[in-house]
N, C-alpha and C positions, 0 to 999 in steps of 0.2 A: 289689591290692585291700586296703583296710584292714579288718582283722578283729579281734575280741576274743573270747577263749575263756573259758568258764566251765563249771561243772558243777552239777548238782542231782540229787537222789535221787528216783526214782519206782519204785514196786513193787520196792524193794530193789535196783534197778539204777542204775548211774551213767549219767546222760544228759549227753552232751557238747553244749554249746550254743555256736554261733558267731554272734555278731552282726556283720553286715557292712554296709559302705557301698557300695551298687551304683554310686554316681556315681564311685567311685574305681577301678572295674574297667576293665582294658584287656585286649585279646586276648592280650597277652604273658603275662598271669597264668596263662592256661590251659596254657602250656608246662610248668608244674609237674606236670600230669597225664600219666601214661603214655599215656592214651587221648585226648589232646587233639584228634587229627585227626578223631575221630568226632563232635566237636562243631562242626566247621567251618561247618556250615550252620545252626546254631542261632541264635536271636535273642540279643541282648545280655542281656536279662533272664534267659533260660534259662541262658545261660552263667554268669552271676554266681551264680545260685541253685545250679546244679550244682557249681560250684567251692566254694561255702561248705559244701555238704553233704559233699563229699569231704574238706574240711579238718576238719570235725567228725568224720567217720569215721576219719581218720588219727590224730586225738587219741585216739580210742577203741581203736585197734588197736596191738598190740605192734609196735615198729619203725616206727611211723607209716606202715604200709602203706596204699596207696590202692586202694579197691575199683574194679574195672573196670565195664564196662557189659554187661549181658546182652542177648539178642536183643529183649526187650520193653522195654528201658530200665531194667530193675531192676539194683540193685547186684550185682556179682559178688564175693562175700566169699572170703577165703582159706580153704583147706581146714581143716575143723575149727571154723569160726566161723560163727555165725548172727548177722545184724544187720539194722538198719533205719535209714533216713534219712527225715527230713521237712524241708520248708522252707516258710516263710511270710514274706512281706514282706521284712524285713531280718534274719531269723533262720533258722538251719538247726540241726537237732539230729540226733544219731546215738547209737545204743545197740547194744552187741554182747554176745554171750554165747558162752562156749566149751563150753556144754552142748549140743553139736551132736548130733543135728539138732533143737534146740529151736525152738519157734515163737516168733518175736519180731517185733513190729510197732509202730511209733510214728507218731503223727500229731498235728499241731497245726493248729487252725483259729481264725480270728477269730470271736467270738461273733456269731451272726447278728442283724441288726436284726429287730424284731418283724414288720414287713410282709413282709420277705423270707422269714422263717421260716414264716409262714402260707402264702405262695405256693408254697413248694417242699416242704412237709411230706409231701404225698401221694406224692412220689417217694422218700421216705426211710423213712416208717413207715406202718403200717396202723392201723385203728381200735383194735385190741387194744393195739398198742404206744403209741398216744396215751393210752390209759387208764393204762398203766404210768407214762408221763411225768407225767400229771396227779396221780397219787398220790405222786410222788417228793417233792413239796414245793419243788422248784426252779422257777424261772421257765421258761416254755415255751421262750424263746430259748436259755437255757443248756442245758436238757435236750435240745432237738433238736440243738444243736451237738455236745453230748457223744455222742449216739447216732450222728450222722453221722461224727464223728471215730473213735469206737470201731469202727464197721464198717470204716472205712478201715484201721485198725490190724490188725483181724482179717484182712482181705483181703490186706494186705501180708505178714502172717505166714504165710498159707496159700499164697500165690502160688508160692514156690519148689517146692512139691510138686504143687499143682494145675495150674500153668502155664496158667491161664485166668482171665479176669475174672469176677467174681461180682456179681450184682445186689444191691441193698440188701435185697431180700426173702429173700436166702439165709440171713440170720442175724438174726432179729428180737430186739429187746431184751425181756428177761423181768423185769429188775429194775434199778432205778437207786437207789443209796443213797450215803451219804457216802463218797467216794473210790473207789468201785467201781461197775461195772455189769456185767450178765450178758447175753451173747448166746448163742443156741442155734441150731444148724444145722437147716435144714429138709430137707436131704438129705445123703447121704454126701459128704464131701470129704476128700481126701488120707488116706483110711483111717479118718477119724473118722466114726462112724455118725450117722444122723439123730438129732437130739435132744441131741447132745453140746453141753455148755454150757462157755463160756469166760468167765473173769473178766477184765475189762479195768479197769485202774487209771486214775484221772484226777486231774488238778490243774487249778485255774484260776489263771492268772497275768494279772492285770489283765483286759484284754479278750480274752485268748486261753484256749482250752481245749486241754489236752494229754492225750492218751490213750496208754496203753502196754499191750499184751498181751505177757506173758512166761510162756510155758507150756513147762515142761521135759518131756521124754519120760517121766521118772520120775513125773510128777504123775499120769499116767493120765487117761483121759477121765472126765467126770462126766455125769450125765443130768438131764433135767428132774425 
């Protein structure tokens, strides 16, 4: 599969981005992965996206280590490393930290069209959150996409400790400003008490919104 590697900085972390051409993917490309047999029943699109994500992760890790697959499909990172992978369309991104067991989660989304944003908003935010978005000064489509993506980043970061999926109402947005937004837990998760607030950094790249939560254990929890 044809790929191109590049990097950019978000939240003082180096994000490794792999742009790939899925039309050039063949099943033989998967043989590069130590866990290729676990993908034998996946569809072509899933295989190409997974491969691109692992290539991005290998660029991010010392010795080009390839993360395996956990029981819920999550990446299995080497000992002493925390990391996260996201993929969208023809791009995959990965970020890692050696501040283990840091919370780290990255997500990338295409900015929602207006009609779709209005249709799905009630599944992502409540009335109080919608008020936060309206005060942000950003378009509703960008703001809702950012919140959706930020919640995904937080859920990815917490999943290794929580080992359970979280609903969008688990961490409402309390603030959206230039380059950051804040999410606060509605109940205790992974040892973080109710009300713990997390800062999520964001960037807009054309029609894409990228969010990254990077929370070191030494940061300590914050409160509303």
